[in-house]
N, C-alpha and C positions, 0 to 999 in steps of 0.2 A: 400595727401595720397600717396606719392611717395614710401612708404615702400613696397607697393604691387609689385613694379617693380623688386624687388630683391628676390622674393619668389620662382621663378621657376614655372614650370607647375603646375596648380592646377586643381583638379577634381571639376567640377561645377554642381550645380543643377539649372535647369531652373524653376524659380518660376512662371513667366508669361512672356508674350512677351516683357515686359518692365523691367524685373528684373531677375538677376541671383544671386545665392548664392555661394560664393567662399569658404565657410567653414573656414573662418579665423576670429579670434578675432581681430577686428580693433580698439578697444577702446583706445589703446595707440598710434595709428597712428596719423599722422598730419591731418589737416582739408582738406576735399575734396574741391578743387577750381572749377574744371570743366574739360571737355574733357576726354581723355583717350581712349585707344584702346584695344580690346580683340582679341587675335589671337588663332585660333583653332590649336591645336597641336596633332599630332598623336604620341602616346607613343609606344615605342618598345614593342613587345610581343614575348616571347620565345615560340617556337614550337619544340616538339620532336617527332620523328617518329621511328617506328620499322621496321624490315625487313619483306618481304612478308611471310617468314616462320613463324615468330612470329605473324604476323597479322592474319594468317590463324588459328593459335592455340587459339587466343584470342576470346573474345565474339563478336558476329556479331551484334553490335549495330550501325545501320546506320541512326540514327535520325538526325545527323549533316552532313550527306553525301549529296553533291549536286546531284540532279536528273534532267536529261534533259527533262523528260516527266512526268509532275505531274499528268497525268491522271491515272497513276498506280504507287503508291509509294511503292508497294511491289516488284518491279522489282529488286532493289539492293539485297534483300535477295535471290531471285531466282537465280540471276547470281552468287552470292557468293557461294551458294550450288552447282551450276553447275560447277563452277571453282574447288571446292573441289573434285567433282566426277571425272573430267577429270584429275586433278593432281594425285589423288589416283590411277586412272587407269594407268597413265604413270609410277608411281612408282612401280606398281605391274607387268606390262607387258613390260616396257621399250619402249613404243611407245604410240602415240595417238590412240584413237579409229578409226577404219576404217570409211571412208566416207559413210554416209547414211546407216550404218549397225545397224539395229534395235536391234539385240541381244547384241551387245557391248554397245549400248546406254542404254539399260536396266541395264547392269552391272554398268555403270557409275551412273545411278540413284540410284541403291542400295547402292553404295559407298557414294553417296552424302547424302542419308537419315541418314547415321550414324552420320552426323554432325548437325542434326536438333537441338540438345540440345544447340548448339552455338548461335542460333538465339534468339535475345531478341527484345522486343518492337514490336512484330508482331504476329498475330495469325498464328499458324502453318497451319491452314486450308487455309490460303490465299496464300500459296506457289504455284506458277504456275508450275506444274510438266511437262506440255507440253514444257515450256521454257527450263527446265532442259534437257529433251530429245533432244530438238532441238540443244542446245549447244553441246551435246555429238555427235550428228550425223554430225555436221558441224565443229567440232573443228579443223579439218585439213585445212579448207579453209582460204585463204588469199585473201581479196578483197580490191580494191583500196579505195573505199569510207570510209572504216573503218580504214585501215592502215594509210591513210592520216590524219584522225582526231587524231588517237593515236600519230602519229609523231608530229603533231602540239601541242597537249596537253603536251607531254613530253618535247618539246623544251621550252614551256612556263614555265614549272616547273623548268627547268635548269636556266632560266633567273631570276626566283624569288629567287634563291639562294643568289643573291646580297643583298636581304633584303628589297627592296622597296615595294614589293607587297606580299599579304598574300598567302601562298601556300595552296594547297588542303589539306583537313583534312584526310590524309592517303589513302582514297579510292576515286575513281571516276568510276562510273558504266555507261557504254555507250553501247547501243544496237540499232539495226535497225530491230528488229523483225517484226515491222509493215510493212516492205517492202516485207516480205515473202508472197508467194501466199497461198491462203486458202487451196488448195489441190496441192500437189507436184506430178509432173510427175514421172513415174517409172524411176528409176535411171539407166542410161547406162553409164558406164565408158567411158569418152571421152579423147582421146589423143590430146589435144589442149591447147593453152595458155589460153584459156577461160574455162578450165575444171572446175575450182572452181565456176565460175558464172553459168555454166550449171547445176552443182550439186545443187546449191541453187535455182536458178530461172527457170531452165528448158531450153530446146533448143529453144522453141518458143519465149520466152522473149529475149533470146540472139540473135536470128535471127532478131527480130523486132528492137532492139536497134542498131544493126549493119547496118540496112538499113535506119536509120533515116536521115531526111534532116533538119538540124538545122541552124538557122540564129543567129549568136552571134555578138553583138555590143560591141566592146572593146577588146583589146588584151594586156592589161597592167597586173597588179599584179593578179587580179581575172581571167582575160582571160588566162594567162599562166597556172594557177592552173587547170582551166577547160579543156584546151587542153591536158595537161598532163593526166588528168583523163580519157578523152574521148579515147585517144590513148591506154592507158593501159587496159581500160575496153572493147575495141572493138566497141565503139560507133562511128558511121559513118565510119566503116571499111569494110562494106559489098560492094557488087558489085554496088548497087544502092544508098548507103549512101553517104552523103556529108555534111561537115561543111562549111557554108558560113560565113566568118569572115571579119568584116570591122573595120578599125581603121585608122584615118587620121594622126596619130602621128608617129614620128620617134624616134628611140632609142637614149637616151642620157646616158652619163656615170652614172648619178645619178639614173638611173633606175636599175642598175645592182645588187643592194643590195637586192632587193625584187622581181624583175621580172626575175625569175630564169631560164627561157628558153633562155635568152639573154647572150651573151658573149662580151668581150671587142672588139673583131673583128667585132661585129655587130653594133657598134655605127654609127649612121647616116642612118641605114637601116630602112625600113618599119617595124613597130611592127607586123602588121597582117601577112605579108609575112614571117618574121623570126619566129614568134611563131608557125605558121602552119607548116612550114618546120621542126621545131624542133619536132613537133608531128609526122611527117612522119619518122623522124629518130628513134623515140621510137617504132613506129609500121609501117612497110613498107606498110601495107594495109590501113592506114589512108587516107581518101579522103577529100580534101578541095578545096575551091575556096576563094582566099583572095581579098579584096578590100581596097581602101584607101580613100573612101568617108565618109562624115558625113551622119548620118541618120536624115535628116531634110526635110522640105517641098520642098526645092530647089533641092533635089536629088530624088524626086519621079518618075522622068523619068527613073532612074536607078533601084530603088527599087519600081517597079510598082506593080499593082494588081496581075499580073501573078506570080511575084517573091514571094509575101507574101502568095498567095494561096497554093503554092506547099510545104510550110514548115510545118513540124510537130510541132516544138517547137521554140519559140523565147527566147533568153537568153540575158539579159542586164548585161554587165560588165563595165559600164561607171561610171564616177566620178562626174557627174553633174545632177541636178534635171530636167533641161529643156529637156535633151535627154531622161531621163527615162519617163517623162510625155508623150513626143511625141510617144515613142515606145509603151507605154501602150495604147495610143489612137489607134495606128495602129492595135495592137493585138485585141482590143475590136471590131474594125471595121471588121476585117477579121476572128474573132472567133478563135484566136489562143491562146494556153496556153503560158503564159509568166512567166519565171523564172527571178526574179529580185534580185540582190545582190548588196550590197554596204558597204563601210566602212567609218567611220568618227572618226579618232583618235582611241581610244580603243573600240569604239562601232562598231557594225556591224549588218546587217540584211540579211536575205535570205527568200524570199517569193515566193510561187507558186500561180499564179493568173490564174484561169480557166475562160475563157470568159463566161459571163452571168450566172456563177454559184457561183463564190466567189467574195469577195469585191475587187474592182479594186485598182490599185496603187494610183490613184488620190482621192480615197475615204478617204485616210488616211492623216491627216495633215502633211505638210512638216516638216521633222526633222530639216530643216535649221534654224527655228526660236526658237529652244528650249532653247538655252543659249545666246540669243542676249543681248548685253550690250548697254544701252542707249548711243547715240552718244555724248550727253553733258558730260556724265561721262568720256568717252574715251578722249574727246577733252580737257576738262579743269579740271575735278574733279575726277581723279582716286583715289581709296582707296585700291585696291587689285592689285597684280602683273598681274592677268589676264587682267586687264584694260590696263596696260602699254604694255603688249605683243600685245594686239589688236591694240594699238596705233602704236607700232613698225611696225606691218604689214601694217598699213595705210601709214607710211612713205615710205616703199618700193613701195607701189602702187602709191602714189602721184608722186614720182620722176622717177620711172622706167617703169611705165605702163601709167598712165594718161598723164604725161608730154610728153612722146614719141608720144602718139596718138595726143596730142594737136599740137605738132610740125608738124606732118603729115598733120593735118587739116589746119594749117596755111599756109604751103607750097602750099597746093592744092588751097586754096582760102582765102587769108589773110583778105580781106575786109569783105567777107561773114562770116568768123570766128568771127571777132570782133563784127560785127553787131548782130550775134547770141548771143554772150556773153552779149551784152547790155540788152537782154531780160531776162537773167538769173542771172546776177551779178550786184552789185553796182560798183562804180568806184574803190574802194579798191580791190575788188575781181578781176576785170579785170586787174588792174595793177600788182597784184600778179602773175596771170597766164602769162601775157606777160613777166614779169621779169624772171620767171622760164624758159620760152621758150628762152629768150635772153641768159641766162646763159648757157643753154644746147648747143645752136648753137655756142656760143663763145668758149666753151670748145672743141667742135668738130672741129671748124675751126682752132684753134691754135694747137690742137692735141698734147699737151705736158702733161707730168706728173704734172708739176707745175700748169698749168691752171686747170686741173681736180682737183688737190688738193685744189686750191683756191675756186673752186666751192663747194667742200665738206665742207671746213671750213666755207664758207658763210652759207650753209645749217645748219651746226652744230650750229653756233651762232644764226641763226634765230629761230630754233625750240626749242633749249634748253635754250636760254638766252632771246632773244628779246620778244618772245611770252609770256614768264613768266613775264617779266618786264611789258609788256602791261597789262596782267591780274591783276597784283598786283596794278597797277595804277588805273585800273577800280574798283578794290575791295581791298582797303587797309586792312592790317592785323587787324586794330582796327575797321573796319566797323561794325556798328550795324544796323540790319534790322528793319523794321517798327514794327515787333512784339516784339522788345526789345532783341532778341537773336543775338549773334554774327554771322556774315556771315560765317566766317571760324570756323569750329568745327569738330565734329566727322564725319559727313557725307561729309565734304569738308576739305581736308587737305591743308593747305597753302603751296604752292611750294616755292622753292628757286632757283633763276636763276643759271645756270651752266655755268661757263667760261671754255673754252678749256684749258686742262692741259696736256701737252705733256708727263708728267710722269704718267698719268693715262692709264693703258692698255685698258680700255673700250673706252676711247676717241680715242685712236689710232686705235683700232679695227673698230670703226664706220667710221673713215675717210678712212682707207685702204679698207674696204669692199665697201664703197661708190665709191671710185675711180675704184676698180676692176669692179664693175657693170657698171660704165660709159664706161670703155674700151669695155665691152661686148656689151653695147648699140651701140657703134660706130664700132663694128665688128673688134676690134683691140686686139692684144695679150698683156696681162699683164704679163711681165716677173718677175720672183722671185726677181731679183735685184732692181725692182722698189719700193718694199716695203720701203726700207730705204730712198729712195728719197722722198716718200710720207711723212714719219715721219718727215724728215728734213724740207720739204716745209711747212707742217702743223704747225710746231713749229715757223717758221719764219713769217708765214702769220698772222700778228697781225691785227685782224679785227677791225672795227670801234667800237666806244662805242655803248652800247645798245640804240636802237631807240624806241621811243614810237610809237606803231602801232595804229593809229586811224582808227578803222573800222566804216565806215559810214553806216547808215541804208539804205537799198534799197528803192528807191522812184520811180524808173522807169523814172526819169527825171535827167539829168546831167547838172550841171552848167557849165559855160564857162571854168573855170579853170580846171575842171575835164576833159572836152572834149579835151582841149589843151594838158593836160598831157597824156591822152590816145593816142592822135594822134601822139605826139612826140615819145612815146614808140613804137607805131606801126611802124613809119617810121624807127626807129632804128633797129627793128627786120627785117623789109623788106630789109634794106641795108645789114645786116649781113647774111641773108639767100639767097642772090642772087646766082643763079646757083644751088640751092638745089633741090632735088627731094624727093618724099615721101619715097624712099628707103634708105635715108641717115641714118635714125635711125629706129630700130624695137623694139617695146615694149617687155620687158622680161617677159616670163610666170613664174608665181610663181611655184616653185617646192620645196616641203618640205624637200627633200633630198639634195638640193643644198647647199653646205657648205658656199658659199659666201653670199647667201641670208639669210641663218640662222644666220650667223655672224652679218650681218647688223641689223636684227630684234632683236637678242640677245643683241647687244650693245645698240641699241636705247631704248629697253624696260628697261634695267637695269640703264641706265643714267637717264631716265625718272623716274624710281622708286627712284633713289637717290635724285632727285629733290623734290619728294613728300614724302620722308622719308618712303618708302615702302621697305620691305625686298626683296633683290635681289634674283634671282634664277640662277641656272646653265644653260648652253646652252642646255642640254638634255631636260629640261622641256619646254623651248621655242620652240624647234623643234617639 
């Protein structure tokens, strides 16, 4: 039934979990033999928009408008009318209504009510006139927590212009009315940079937040945003206020695209020191104390009971679950309010946890396990590009994190390291690890582009060719299972071994990025002119024919030949590592904005996809 392959995208109906209807008359098609893959396709959709002027004249139907607070779905209509009132007031008087002026707010309300006929799909009696009056009274105010959100939303809409994501449907209504006090203080005009905050929240609230003592863990992307907000809003800017900020990390050039308080001249400096100092430049009254320690049990002598007790609020701006769980535990112990925020790709969260009153952070299942891919799928049977991307990430981890740490362990205590491996691995696994260690040490000792390229080519042939050959020998294409079904089918795509091709840009990219990371591992500079040397060396480095990799089952007992092989490999590595210290190599930390790391994972994922006949993706998706 190959005729289906040439029909292009088809709209389907799902009949049941085992059947889909493609809506095509297939009576004249060839016979269905078996297999076949269905790919979900997002079809382009045209969207048209009108100007603000036209939108205000049209009907106010907000049934498809996103609402950030579903506890009151009438808010969009109330804000819409409030906007009408303020804009009509501006058109009539040439200015916005005066701050906290009740008479002018009532004029705006009267003007807004003239547009009630525009509102559809909502009961007119559900309009919140208090909200309309509040919008008019505070229309002149500009506050950081609102302008930051609007700026971020506007930037996202600009990015959506490229066509990959669906834009907002004309309107987005956002308000923070719930933060307003129940009763507002008598307004006194203030000549201060915080005048708008005082007009909204009153002098007492402004005084309280300026004197706050906050402990913030993390000064990366979230930390920079928070410090900017604190300094602009006057938080920790009073005589007694202080932001205690800790981050053990140092600024790298890959941080500069999103951690906006850092500049190129800051590379190599402490994140906490630099971010807090930038806050001081924004507001000279901003008070801070910066640290470079992790918040873990081992630093409890630094962040002790007295330290935690004097803090008003704890803020987590870290990127790992262990730190967030530990911080949550400290907050529960000392009865502190904990503001936790985090990002994971396009997803994010922000949660306020009040000790002994609200659900704690650890009461919620960890988001880490939401999209986990079974390891056997990643290792041998990928069917989607997400599987090969995950596999590409594991290639980086195997060779530039795990192997570097294994080298350090071996140099520290070689015999103890091997004896420990014997409790965890079979002979095949131990030999693989020792082989990786030997290649890394050899590449470092010879310290040449050619040797590093030879190592990269060996890895290429091993993971893209030899392992596939071994898998196909274990499970031939024609293998039939005990239930009579073919082993290779829809849920298991048969792979094809990949031989290195110097004319393939992805193959070259893998080798070049691998060698660049080796140089980084060895703390050496990779010069631009080395790239051509790598390409030439990779082309000339003709690897051996594919080997069959016989993986023996772990038994806990090694025969004589296995022990001799392990001992010989061990002696080889000992001889090569003579004079080495643990500082010879340092594991490379994964950084999603590091172009070289992204290049390696991108190349590995797409070469793997090619082997399994999976549609490749561009580098942006891999990143």
